[in-house]
Steps between C-alpha positions, in 0.01 A plus 500: 500500500722467804411133536572449125851660535563293812393179325718584195802570721439182700471294181813668360692428818377140499606459136848638575529276807388198296753579228778537757403175671468319169842622386655409835324165484631427152847601604467295814386192310757498222794733547596429861475123458739525208690757702525270800663229293742754356551735792382315808654171606707470183602865471868421541490258207423793272820679582761236410725523195751282311778585748286371790431174315869457408599566863264230632595252227870557569495525877320166550783283357756738652349448846461126436872471438573692822274254686686204345830655614362567848373142529852369437625701799295288743726195457818650360568828684759506775431845648182555699481854352481352148220259601310785668535720193376216277193457724426873476525483120252209496256682731504816288506363147255209527200729569620749235489223238138426598410869467675533162312193373167645617572824310583314178176304537304821560660660193438196279874460443697176503811407694827394351555743215845595626808292435743483791778666297285811458476566873773679688677294764370157401745216563613287212459122513872471579475744792199318642687169466800652680272598788334158512838324521645724773461461876622659821712815476542449125121504460467810718747695286340389172147562630583853617691590182227370268207632705653850502502497118149350499369770737669774294305371201171517693578856613568592136168345390319683781655831394388442141142442616513811718591702188264332250214329685155643564345243739546653844496172703777362274700820537458474878627141490794616284588765760488237777717259297755774428513602866513153661736347247737799507514455878569127457775576246676710765455221755635235259795718399596532866468123552707434190776731613 
């Protein structure tokens, strides 16, 4: 009788263990693999929203215009401080454009859905032409004046993302943009004055 009870308990325990292992195995074979694609390497892609997409779509052409302005400073700027500032803008914003593009690709979103007039601080065609035609001290003054407005627009866009976005890496970039460009606005205001 004792051996019968022991055998029954052993079989019961084995059945429970098998059921647990089978359930874990099923979960391990289907759920986690789906889970890994959703919550593993691509987990951050799940947490973006329309504000994050709009930020990336808008900030790419915004940054591209800043780079075009900065490139003009190489040949046209008179003050070394203006050329140095332009180089810093290029170093910061070039890599940010690459990151923004990678996020849009990851999210399955396209570039270029924002018109320039919709973005705060974007230069008009006339303002860009004014900058292209200027040189020396005249260029420096125009560059600083226009880049201050351009940076203020980027800070505004970054603040909007901070309020409405959900993708933490984008919000972190927005905080960095707001901080660095606010600092550059102060620097440019001093140079202008």
